[in-house]
GUVEX-622521 format. One record per atom (N, C-alpha, C, O): residue number from 1; x negated, y, z negated; chain. Coordinates in nm, 2 decimals, padded with zeros to 4 digits. Example, Ala and Ser with C-alpha at 12.3 -4.5 7.8 and 13.67 -1.06 7.14 Angstrom:
BEGIN
+-----+--------+--------+--------+--------+
| num |      u |      v |      w | cadena |
+-----+--------+--------+--------+--------+
|   1 | -01.32 | -00.57 | -00.78 |      A |
|   1 | -01.23 | -00.45 | -00.78 |      A |
|   1 | -01.32 | -00.33 | -00.78 |      A |
|   1 | -01.42 | -00.33 | -00.85 |      A |
|   2 | -01.28 | -00.22 | -00.71 |      A |
|   2 | -01.37 | -00.11 | -00.71 |      A |
|   2 | -01.29 |  00.00 | -00.79 |      A |
|   2 | -01.34 |  00.11 | -00.80 |      A |
+-----+--------+--------+--------+--------+
//
This chain:
BEGIN
+-----+--------+--------+--------+--------+
| num |      u |      v |      w | cadena |
+-----+--------+--------+--------+--------+
|   1 |  05.78 | -03.15 |  09.26 |      A |
|   1 |  05.91 | -03.15 |  09.31 |      A |
|   1 |  06.01 | -03.14 |  09.20 |      A |
|   1 |  06.12 | -03.08 |  09.22 |      A |
|   2 |  05.98 | -03.19 |  09.09 |      A |
|   2 |  06.07 | -03.18 |  08.97 |      A |
|   2 |  06.10 | -03.04 |  08.93 |      A |
|   2 |  06.20 | -03.01 |  08.88 |      A |
|   3 |  06.00 | -02.95 |  08.95 |      A |
|   3 |  06.02 | -02.81 |  08.92 |      A |
|   3 |  06.12 | -02.75 |  09.01 |      A |
|   3 |  06.20 | -02.67 |  08.96 |      A |
|   4 |  06.12 | -02.78 |  09.13 |      A |
|   4 |  06.21 | -02.72 |  09.23 |      A |
|   4 |  06.36 | -02.77 |  09.20 |      A |
|   4 |  06.45 | -02.69 |  09.21 |      A |
|   5 |  06.37 | -02.89 |  09.16 |      A |
|   5 |  06.50 | -02.95 |  09.13 |      A |
|   5 |  06.56 | -02.89 |  09.01 |      A |
|   5 |  06.68 | -02.86 |  09.00 |      A |
|   6 |  06.48 | -02.86 |  08.91 |      A |
|   6 |  06.52 | -02.80 |  08.79 |      A |
|   6 |  06.55 | -02.65 |  08.80 |      A |
|   6 |  06.60 | -02.59 |  08.71 |      A |
|   7 |  06.52 | -02.59 |  08.92 |      A |
|   7 |  06.55 | -02.45 |  08.94 |      A |
|   7 |  06.44 | -02.36 |  08.89 |      A |
|   7 |  06.45 | -02.24 |  08.89 |      A |
|   8 |  06.33 | -02.41 |  08.85 |      A |
|   8 |  06.21 | -02.34 |  08.81 |      A |
|   8 |  06.11 | -02.33 |  08.92 |      A |
|   8 |  06.07 | -02.43 |  08.97 |      A |
|   9 |  06.08 | -02.21 |  08.96 |      A |
|   9 |  05.98 | -02.19 |  09.06 |      A |
|   9 |  05.84 | -02.17 |  09.00 |      A |
|   9 |  05.83 | -02.10 |  08.90 |      A |
|  10 |  05.74 | -02.23 |  09.06 |      A |
|  10 |  05.61 | -02.21 |  09.01 |      A |
|  10 |  05.57 | -02.06 |  09.03 |      A |
|  10 |  05.61 | -02.00 |  09.13 |      A |
|  11 |  05.48 | -02.01 |  08.94 |      A |
|  11 |  05.44 | -01.87 |  08.95 |      A |
|  11 |  05.34 | -01.86 |  09.07 |      A |
|  11 |  05.26 | -01.95 |  09.09 |      A |
|  12 |  05.36 | -01.76 |  09.15 |      A |
|  12 |  05.27 | -01.74 |  09.26 |      A |
|  12 |  05.13 | -01.72 |  09.22 |      A |
|  12 |  05.10 | -01.66 |  09.12 |      A |
|  13 |  05.04 | -01.78 |  09.30 |      A |
|  13 |  04.90 | -01.76 |  09.27 |      A |
|  13 |  04.85 | -01.62 |  09.31 |      A |
|  13 |  04.89 | -01.57 |  09.41 |      A |
|  14 |  04.77 | -01.56 |  09.22 |      A |
|  14 |  04.72 | -01.43 |  09.25 |      A |
|  14 |  04.60 | -01.45 |  09.35 |      A |
|  14 |  04.51 | -01.53 |  09.33 |      A |
|  15 |  04.60 | -01.37 |  09.45 |      A |
|  15 |  04.49 | -01.37 |  09.54 |      A |
|  15 |  04.39 | -01.26 |  09.51 |      A |
|  15 |  04.43 | -01.15 |  09.48 |      A |
|  16 |  04.27 | -01.29 |  09.52 |      A |
|  16 |  04.17 | -01.19 |  09.49 |      A |
|  16 |  04.17 | -01.09 |  09.61 |      A |
|  16 |  04.16 | -01.12 |  09.73 |      A |
|  17 |  04.18 | -00.96 |  09.57 |      A |
|  17 |  04.18 | -00.86 |  09.67 |      A |
|  17 |  04.03 | -00.80 |  09.68 |      A |
|  17 |  03.96 | -00.79 |  09.58 |      A |
|  18 |  04.00 | -00.77 |  09.80 |      A |
|  18 |  03.86 | -00.71 |  09.82 |      A |
|  18 |  03.86 | -00.58 |  09.75 |      A |
|  18 |  03.94 | -00.49 |  09.78 |      A |
|  19 |  03.77 | -00.56 |  09.66 |      A |
|  19 |  03.75 | -00.43 |  09.59 |      A |
|  19 |  03.63 | -00.36 |  09.65 |      A |
|  19 |  03.52 | -00.42 |  09.65 |      A |
|  20 |  03.64 | -00.24 |  09.68 |      A |
|  20 |  03.53 | -00.16 |  09.73 |      A |
|  20 |  03.48 | -00.08 |  09.61 |      A |
|  20 |  03.53 |  00.02 |  09.58 |      A |
|  21 |  03.38 | -00.13 |  09.54 |      A |
|  21 |  03.33 | -00.07 |  09.42 |      A |
|  21 |  03.27 |  00.07 |  09.46 |      A |
|  21 |  03.20 |  00.09 |  09.56 |      A |
|  22 |  03.31 |  00.17 |  09.38 |      A |
|  22 |  03.26 |  00.30 |  09.40 |      A |
|  22 |  03.12 |  00.32 |  09.33 |      A |
|  22 |  03.10 |  00.27 |  09.22 |      A |
|  23 |  03.03 |  00.38 |  09.40 |      A |
|  23 |  02.90 |  00.40 |  09.34 |      A |
|  23 |  02.91 |  00.52 |  09.25 |      A |
|  23 |  02.89 |  00.64 |  09.29 |      A |
|  24 |  02.93 |  00.49 |  09.12 |      A |
|  24 |  02.94 |  00.60 |  09.02 |      A |
|  24 |  02.81 |  00.68 |  09.01 |      A |
|  24 |  02.82 |  00.80 |  08.96 |      A |
|  25 |  02.70 |  00.63 |  09.04 |      A |
|  25 |  02.58 |  00.70 |  09.03 |      A |
|  25 |  02.57 |  00.82 |  09.11 |      A |
|  25 |  02.50 |  00.92 |  09.07 |      A |
|  26 |  02.64 |  00.82 |  09.23 |      A |
|  26 |  02.63 |  00.94 |  09.31 |      A |
|  26 |  02.73 |  01.05 |  09.27 |      A |
|  26 |  02.72 |  01.16 |  09.32 |      A |
|  27 |  02.82 |  01.02 |  09.18 |      A |
|  27 |  02.92 |  01.12 |  09.13 |      A |
|  27 |  02.87 |  01.20 |  09.01 |      A |
|  27 |  02.92 |  01.30 |  08.98 |      A |
|  28 |  02.76 |  01.15 |  08.95 |      A |
|  28 |  02.71 |  01.21 |  08.83 |      A |
|  28 |  02.62 |  01.34 |  08.87 |      A |
|  28 |  02.53 |  01.33 |  08.95 |      A |
|  29 |  02.66 |  01.45 |  08.81 |      A |
|  29 |  02.58 |  01.57 |  08.84 |      A |
|  29 |  02.47 |  01.57 |  08.74 |      A |
|  29 |  02.49 |  01.56 |  08.61 |      A |
|  30 |  02.34 |  01.58 |  08.78 |      A |
|  30 |  02.23 |  01.58 |  08.69 |      A |
|  30 |  02.22 |  01.70 |  08.60 |      A |
|  30 |  02.26 |  01.81 |  08.64 |      A |
|  31 |  02.17 |  01.69 |  08.48 |      A |
|  31 |  02.15 |  01.80 |  08.39 |      A |
|  31 |  02.03 |  01.88 |  08.44 |      A |
|  31 |  01.94 |  01.82 |  08.50 |      A |
|  32 |  02.03 |  02.01 |  08.41 |      A |
|  32 |  01.91 |  02.09 |  08.44 |      A |
|  32 |  01.80 |  02.04 |  08.35 |      A |
|  32 |  01.82 |  01.98 |  08.25 |      A |
|  33 |  01.68 |  02.07 |  08.40 |      A |
|  33 |  01.56 |  02.02 |  08.33 |      A |
|  33 |  01.47 |  02.14 |  08.30 |      A |
|  33 |  01.49 |  02.25 |  08.36 |      A |
|  34 |  01.37 |  02.12 |  08.22 |      A |
|  34 |  01.26 |  02.22 |  08.19 |      A |
|  34 |  01.32 |  02.36 |  08.15 |      A |
|  34 |  01.27 |  02.46 |  08.19 |      A |
|  35 |  01.43 |  02.35 |  08.07 |      A |
|  35 |  01.49 |  02.48 |  08.02 |      A |
|  35 |  01.40 |  02.54 |  07.91 |      A |
|  35 |  01.37 |  02.47 |  07.81 |      A |
|  36 |  01.35 |  02.66 |  07.93 |      A |
|  36 |  01.27 |  02.72 |  07.83 |      A |
|  36 |  01.29 |  02.87 |  07.84 |      A |
|  36 |  01.35 |  02.93 |  07.94 |      A |
|  37 |  01.25 |  02.94 |  07.73 |      A |
|  37 |  01.27 |  03.08 |  07.73 |      A |
|  37 |  01.15 |  03.15 |  07.67 |      A |
|  37 |  01.07 |  03.09 |  07.60 |      A |
|  38 |  01.14 |  03.28 |  07.70 |      A |
|  38 |  01.03 |  03.36 |  07.65 |      A |
|  38 |  01.08 |  03.50 |  07.61 |      A |
|  38 |  01.17 |  03.55 |  07.68 |      A |
|  39 |  01.03 |  03.55 |  07.50 |      A |
|  39 |  01.07 |  03.69 |  07.46 |      A |
|  39 |  00.99 |  03.79 |  07.54 |      A |
|  39 |  00.87 |  03.77 |  07.56 |      A |
|  40 |  01.06 |  03.88 |  07.59 |      A |
|  40 |  01.00 |  03.99 |  07.67 |      A |
|  40 |  01.05 |  04.12 |  07.63 |      A |
|  40 |  01.15 |  04.17 |  07.68 |      A |
|  41 |  00.99 |  04.18 |  07.52 |      A |
|  41 |  01.04 |  04.30 |  07.47 |      A |
|  41 |  01.17 |  04.28 |  07.40 |      A |
|  41 |  01.18 |  04.20 |  07.31 |      A |
|  42 |  01.27 |  04.36 |  07.45 |      A |
|  42 |  01.41 |  04.35 |  07.38 |      A |
|  42 |  01.50 |  04.25 |  07.45 |      A |
|  42 |  01.62 |  04.25 |  07.44 |      A |
|  43 |  01.43 |  04.16 |  07.53 |      A |
|  43 |  01.51 |  04.06 |  07.61 |      A |
|  43 |  01.45 |  03.92 |  07.59 |      A |
|  43 |  01.33 |  03.91 |  07.55 |      A |
|  44 |  01.53 |  03.82 |  07.61 |      A |
|  44 |  01.48 |  03.68 |  07.62 |      A |
|  44 |  01.52 |  03.63 |  07.75 |      A |
|  44 |  01.63 |  03.63 |  07.79 |      A |
|  45 |  01.42 |  03.58 |  07.83 |      A |
|  45 |  01.44 |  03.53 |  07.96 |      A |
|  45 |  01.43 |  03.38 |  07.96 |      A |
|  45 |  01.32 |  03.33 |  07.92 |      A |
|  46 |  01.54 |  03.31 |  08.00 |      A |
|  46 |  01.54 |  03.17 |  08.01 |      A |
|  46 |  01.53 |  03.13 |  08.16 |      A |
|  46 |  01.58 |  03.19 |  08.25 |      A |
|  47 |  01.46 |  03.02 |  08.18 |      A |
|  47 |  01.45 |  02.96 |  08.32 |      A |
|  47 |  01.47 |  02.81 |  08.31 |      A |
|  47 |  01.44 |  02.75 |  08.20 |      A |
|  48 |  01.51 |  02.75 |  08.42 |      A |
|  48 |  01.53 |  02.60 |  08.42 |      A |
|  48 |  01.51 |  02.55 |  08.56 |      A |
|  48 |  01.49 |  02.63 |  08.66 |      A |
|  49 |  01.51 |  02.42 |  08.58 |      A |
|  49 |  01.49 |  02.36 |  08.71 |      A |
|  49 |  01.61 |  02.28 |  08.74 |      A |
|  49 |  01.67 |  02.21 |  08.66 |      A |
|  50 |  01.65 |  02.29 |  08.87 |      A |
|  50 |  01.76 |  02.20 |  08.92 |      A |
|  50 |  01.69 |  02.08 |  08.98 |      A |
|  50 |  01.62 |  02.08 |  09.08 |      A |
|  51 |  01.71 |  01.96 |  08.91 |      A |
|  51 |  01.64 |  01.84 |  08.95 |      A |
|  51 |  01.68 |  01.78 |  09.09 |      A |
|  51 |  01.61 |  01.70 |  09.14 |      A |
|  52 |  01.80 |  01.82 |  09.14 |      A |
|  52 |  01.85 |  01.76 |  09.26 |      A |
|  52 |  01.93 |  01.87 |  09.33 |      A |
|  52 |  02.05 |  01.86 |  09.34 |      A |
|  53 |  01.87 |  01.97 |  09.39 |      A |
|  53 |  01.94 |  02.08 |  09.45 |      A |
|  53 |  02.02 |  02.04 |  09.57 |      A |
|  53 |  01.98 |  01.97 |  09.66 |      A |
|  54 |  02.15 |  02.10 |  09.58 |      A |
|  54 |  02.23 |  02.08 |  09.70 |      A |
|  54 |  02.28 |  02.22 |  09.73 |      A |
|  54 |  02.29 |  02.31 |  09.65 |      A |
|  55 |  02.32 |  02.24 |  09.86 |      A |
|  55 |  02.38 |  02.37 |  09.90 |      A |
|  55 |  02.50 |  02.40 |  09.83 |      A |
|  55 |  02.59 |  02.31 |  09.81 |      A |
|  56 |  02.51 |  02.52 |  09.78 |      A |
|  56 |  02.63 |  02.56 |  09.70 |      A |
|  56 |  02.62 |  02.54 |  09.55 |      A |
|  56 |  02.71 |  02.58 |  09.48 |      A |
|  57 |  02.51 |  02.49 |  09.50 |      A |
|  57 |  02.49 |  02.47 |  09.36 |      A |
|  57 |  02.49 |  02.61 |  09.29 |      A |
|  57 |  02.44 |  02.71 |  09.35 |      A |
|  58 |  02.54 |  02.61 |  09.17 |      A |
|  58 |  02.53 |  02.73 |  09.09 |      A |
|  58 |  02.52 |  02.68 |  08.94 |      A |
|  58 |  02.52 |  02.56 |  08.92 |      A |
|  59 |  02.50 |  02.77 |  08.85 |      A |
|  59 |  02.48 |  02.74 |  08.71 |      A |
|  59 |  02.57 |  02.82 |  08.63 |      A |
|  59 |  02.59 |  02.94 |  08.65 |      A |
|  60 |  02.62 |  02.75 |  08.52 |      A |
|  60 |  02.70 |  02.82 |  08.43 |      A |
|  60 |  02.62 |  02.82 |  08.30 |      A |
|  60 |  02.59 |  02.72 |  08.25 |      A |
|  61 |  02.60 |  02.94 |  08.24 |      A |
|  61 |  02.53 |  02.95 |  08.12 |      A |
|  61 |  02.60 |  03.04 |  08.02 |      A |
|  61 |  02.67 |  03.13 |  08.06 |      A |
|  62 |  02.58 |  03.01 |  07.89 |      A |
|  62 |  02.65 |  03.08 |  07.79 |      A |
|  62 |  02.55 |  03.10 |  07.67 |      A |
|  62 |  02.48 |  03.01 |  07.63 |      A |
|  63 |  02.54 |  03.22 |  07.63 |      A |
|  63 |  02.46 |  03.25 |  07.51 |      A |
|  63 |  02.53 |  03.19 |  07.39 |      A |
|  63 |  02.65 |  03.20 |  07.37 |      A |
|  64 |  02.46 |  03.12 |  07.30 |      A |
|  64 |  02.51 |  03.05 |  07.18 |      A |
|  64 |  02.51 |  03.16 |  07.07 |      A |
|  64 |  02.40 |  03.21 |  07.04 |      A |
|  65 |  02.63 |  03.19 |  07.02 |      A |
|  65 |  02.64 |  03.29 |  06.92 |      A |
|  65 |  02.70 |  03.23 |  06.79 |      A |
|  65 |  02.78 |  03.14 |  06.79 |      A |
|  66 |  02.65 |  03.28 |  06.68 |      A |
|  66 |  02.70 |  03.23 |  06.55 |      A |
|  66 |  02.85 |  03.25 |  06.53 |      A |
|  66 |  02.91 |  03.17 |  06.47 |      A |
|  67 |  02.90 |  03.35 |  06.59 |      A |
|  67 |  03.04 |  03.39 |  06.58 |      A |
|  67 |  03.13 |  03.29 |  06.65 |      A |
|  67 |  03.25 |  03.28 |  06.63 |      A |
|  68 |  03.07 |  03.21 |  06.74 |      A |
|  68 |  03.14 |  03.11 |  06.82 |      A |
|  68 |  03.20 |  03.17 |  06.95 |      A |
|  68 |  03.26 |  03.10 |  07.03 |      A |
|  69 |  03.18 |  03.30 |  06.96 |      A |
|  69 |  03.23 |  03.37 |  07.08 |      A |
|  69 |  03.15 |  03.32 |  07.20 |      A |
|  69 |  03.03 |  03.30 |  07.20 |      A |
|  70 |  03.23 |  03.30 |  07.31 |      A |
|  70 |  03.16 |  03.25 |  07.43 |      A |
|  70 |  03.20 |  03.35 |  07.55 |      A |
|  70 |  03.31 |  03.40 |  07.56 |      A |
|  71 |  03.10 |  03.37 |  07.64 |      A |
|  71 |  03.12 |  03.45 |  07.75 |      A |
|  71 |  03.04 |  03.39 |  07.87 |      A |
|  71 |  02.93 |  03.43 |  07.90 |      A |
|  72 |  03.10 |  03.28 |  07.93 |      A |
|  72 |  03.03 |  03.21 |  08.03 |      A |
|  72 |  02.99 |  03.30 |  08.15 |      A |
|  72 |  03.07 |  03.38 |  08.20 |      A |
|  73 |  02.87 |  03.28 |  08.20 |      A |
|  73 |  02.82 |  03.35 |  08.32 |      A |
|  73 |  02.79 |  03.25 |  08.43 |      A |
|  73 |  02.74 |  03.14 |  08.40 |      A |
|  74 |  02.82 |  03.28 |  08.55 |      A |
|  74 |  02.78 |  03.19 |  08.66 |      A |
|  74 |  02.68 |  03.26 |  08.75 |      A |
|  74 |  02.69 |  03.38 |  08.78 |      A |
|  75 |  02.58 |  03.19 |  08.79 |      A |
|  75 |  02.47 |  03.24 |  08.88 |      A |
|  75 |  02.42 |  03.14 |  08.97 |      A |
|  75 |  02.42 |  03.02 |  08.94 |      A |
|  76 |  02.37 |  03.18 |  09.09 |      A |
|  76 |  02.31 |  03.08 |  09.18 |      A |
|  76 |  02.16 |  03.07 |  09.14 |      A |
|  76 |  02.09 |  02.98 |  09.20 |      A |
|  77 |  02.11 |  03.15 |  09.06 |      A |
|  77 |  01.97 |  03.16 |  09.02 |      A |
|  77 |  01.94 |  03.06 |  08.90 |      A |
|  77 |  02.03 |  03.02 |  08.83 |      A |
|  78 |  01.81 |  03.03 |  08.89 |      A |
|  78 |  01.77 |  02.94 |  08.78 |      A |
|  78 |  01.71 |  03.02 |  08.66 |      A |
|  78 |  01.61 |  02.99 |  08.61 |      A |
|  79 |  01.77 |  03.13 |  08.63 |      A |
|  79 |  01.73 |  03.22 |  08.53 |      A |
|  79 |  01.84 |  03.30 |  08.46 |      A |
|  79 |  01.94 |  03.32 |  08.53 |      A |
|  80 |  01.83 |  03.33 |  08.34 |      A |
|  80 |  01.93 |  03.41 |  08.26 |      A |
|  80 |  01.85 |  03.50 |  08.16 |      A |
|  80 |  01.75 |  03.46 |  08.11 |      A |
|  81 |  01.90 |  03.62 |  08.14 |      A |
|  81 |  01.84 |  03.71 |  08.05 |      A |
|  81 |  01.95 |  03.75 |  07.95 |      A |
|  81 |  02.06 |  03.79 |  07.98 |      A |
|  82 |  01.91 |  03.75 |  07.82 |      A |
|  82 |  02.00 |  03.79 |  07.71 |      A |
|  82 |  01.92 |  03.88 |  07.62 |      A |
|  82 |  01.80 |  03.88 |  07.62 |      A |
|  83 |  02.00 |  03.96 |  07.54 |      A |
|  83 |  01.93 |  04.05 |  07.45 |      A |
|  83 |  01.86 |  03.97 |  07.34 |      A |
|  83 |  01.90 |  03.87 |  07.30 |      A |
|  84 |  01.74 |  04.02 |  07.31 |      A |
|  84 |  01.66 |  03.95 |  07.20 |      A |
|  84 |  01.72 |  03.99 |  07.07 |      A |
|  84 |  01.71 |  04.10 |  07.03 |      A |
|  85 |  01.77 |  03.89 |  07.00 |      A |
|  85 |  01.82 |  03.91 |  06.86 |      A |
|  85 |  01.71 |  03.86 |  06.76 |      A |
|  85 |  01.62 |  03.79 |  06.80 |      A |
|  86 |  01.72 |  03.90 |  06.64 |      A |
|  86 |  01.63 |  03.85 |  06.54 |      A |
|  86 |  01.66 |  03.70 |  06.51 |      A |
|  86 |  01.77 |  03.66 |  06.51 |      A |
|  87 |  01.55 |  03.62 |  06.50 |      A |
|  87 |  01.57 |  03.48 |  06.47 |      A |
|  87 |  01.58 |  03.40 |  06.60 |      A |
|  87 |  01.52 |  03.44 |  06.71 |      A |
|  88 |  01.65 |  03.29 |  06.60 |      A |
|  88 |  01.66 |  03.20 |  06.71 |      A |
|  88 |  01.76 |  03.25 |  06.81 |      A |
|  88 |  01.87 |  03.29 |  06.77 |      A |
|  89 |  01.73 |  03.25 |  06.94 |      A |
|  89 |  01.82 |  03.28 |  07.05 |      A |
|  89 |  01.83 |  03.16 |  07.14 |      A |
|  89 |  01.73 |  03.10 |  07.18 |      A |
|  90 |  01.96 |  03.12 |  07.16 |      A |
|  90 |  01.98 |  02.99 |  07.24 |      A |
|  90 |  02.09 |  03.02 |  07.35 |      A |
|  90 |  02.17 |  03.11 |  07.34 |      A |
|  91 |  02.07 |  02.94 |  07.46 |      A |
|  91 |  02.18 |  02.94 |  07.56 |      A |
|  91 |  02.21 |  02.79 |  07.60 |      A |
|  91 |  02.12 |  02.70 |  07.58 |      A |
|  92 |  02.33 |  02.77 |  07.65 |      A |
|  92 |  02.37 |  02.64 |  07.70 |      A |
|  92 |  02.38 |  02.66 |  07.86 |      A |
|  92 |  02.43 |  02.76 |  07.90 |      A |
|  93 |  02.33 |  02.56 |  07.93 |      A |
|  93 |  02.33 |  02.57 |  08.08 |      A |
|  93 |  02.39 |  02.44 |  08.14 |      A |
|  93 |  02.35 |  02.33 |  08.09 |      A |
|  94 |  02.47 |  02.46 |  08.24 |      A |
|  94 |  02.52 |  02.34 |  08.32 |      A |
|  94 |  02.50 |  02.37 |  08.46 |      A |
|  94 |  02.50 |  02.48 |  08.51 |      A |
|  95 |  02.47 |  02.26 |  08.54 |      A |
|  95 |  02.46 |  02.27 |  08.68 |      A |
|  95 |  02.60 |  02.24 |  08.74 |      A |
|  95 |  02.67 |  02.15 |  08.70 |      A |
|  96 |  02.65 |  02.33 |  08.83 |      A |
|  96 |  02.78 |  02.32 |  08.88 |      A |
|  96 |  02.77 |  02.30 |  09.03 |      A |
|  96 |  02.71 |  02.38 |  09.10 |      A |
|  97 |  02.83 |  02.19 |  09.08 |      A |
|  97 |  02.83 |  02.16 |  09.23 |      A |
|  97 |  02.93 |  02.24 |  09.30 |      A |
|  97 |  03.03 |  02.29 |  09.23 |      A |
|  98 |  02.92 |  02.26 |  09.43 |      A |
|  98 |  03.01 |  02.34 |  09.51 |      A |
|  98 |  03.15 |  02.28 |  09.50 |      A |
|  98 |  03.25 |  02.36 |  09.52 |      A |
|  99 |  03.17 |  02.15 |  09.48 |      A |
|  99 |  03.30 |  02.09 |  09.47 |      A |
|  99 |  03.37 |  02.10 |  09.33 |      A |
|  99 |  03.47 |  02.05 |  09.31 |      A |
| 100 |  03.30 |  02.17 |  09.24 |      A |
| 100 |  03.36 |  02.19 |  09.10 |      A |
| 100 |  03.31 |  02.10 |  09.00 |      A |
| 100 |  03.33 |  02.13 |  08.88 |      A |
| 101 |  03.24 |  01.99 |  09.03 |      A |
| 101 |  03.19 |  01.90 |  08.93 |      A |
| 101 |  03.07 |  01.97 |  08.86 |      A |
| 101 |  03.00 |  02.05 |  08.92 |      A |
| 102 |  03.05 |  01.93 |  08.73 |      A |
| 102 |  02.95 |  02.00 |  08.65 |      A |
| 102 |  02.87 |  01.89 |  08.57 |      A |
| 102 |  02.93 |  01.78 |  08.54 |      A |
| 103 |  02.75 |  01.93 |  08.54 |      A |
| 103 |  02.67 |  01.84 |  08.46 |      A |
| 103 |  02.70 |  01.85 |  08.31 |      A |
| 103 |  02.78 |  01.94 |  08.27 |      A |
| 104 |  02.64 |  01.77 |  08.23 |      A |
| 104 |  02.65 |  01.79 |  08.08 |      A |
| 104 |  02.57 |  01.92 |  08.05 |      A |
| 104 |  02.48 |  01.96 |  08.13 |      A |
| 105 |  02.60 |  01.98 |  07.94 |      A |
| 105 |  02.53 |  02.10 |  07.89 |      A |
| 105 |  02.39 |  02.07 |  07.84 |      A |
| 105 |  02.37 |  01.97 |  07.77 |      A |
| 106 |  02.30 |  02.16 |  07.87 |      A |
| 106 |  02.16 |  02.15 |  07.81 |      A |
| 106 |  02.14 |  02.28 |  07.73 |      A |
| 106 |  02.17 |  02.39 |  07.78 |      A |
| 107 |  02.09 |  02.26 |  07.61 |      A |
| 107 |  02.06 |  02.38 |  07.52 |      A |
| 107 |  01.92 |  02.41 |  07.52 |      A |
| 107 |  01.83 |  02.32 |  07.50 |      A |
| 108 |  01.88 |  02.54 |  07.53 |      A |
| 108 |  01.75 |  02.59 |  07.52 |      A |
| 108 |  01.74 |  02.70 |  07.42 |      A |
| 108 |  01.83 |  02.79 |  07.42 |      A |
| 109 |  01.64 |  02.70 |  07.33 |      A |
| 109 |  01.63 |  02.80 |  07.23 |      A |
| 109 |  01.49 |  02.86 |  07.22 |      A |
| 109 |  01.39 |  02.80 |  07.26 |      A |
| 110 |  01.48 |  02.99 |  07.18 |      A |
| 110 |  01.35 |  03.06 |  07.15 |      A |
| 110 |  01.36 |  03.10 |  07.01 |      A |
| 110 |  01.45 |  03.16 |  06.96 |      A |
| 111 |  01.25 |  03.08 |  06.94 |      A |
| 111 |  01.24 |  03.13 |  06.80 |      A |
| 111 |  01.21 |  03.28 |  06.80 |      A |
| 111 |  01.19 |  03.34 |  06.69 |      A |
+-----+--------+--------+--------+--------+
//
């Protein structure tokens, strides 16, 4: 009562609000698996596996070039073909969901 008389009001108590935790595990787009490539004449053919396919999935892949130049390609297929260069040939691949979310990049190389 002394607090009210002095004109000081006690701080209101915070009430715990019900929090609906979001399951972040379901928002994560899995990375492609089993990314490998083979030389076939003047081409290198890369293939990979979608570990958790959903309708509307596609893949974004980019050939890794020393120049740093990028030319992303999008495909619904789990394969990509690039010209066979001398030395190591690499691509980066991401799984893209229909809603625009994408996985982390996975790199595959062929000597």
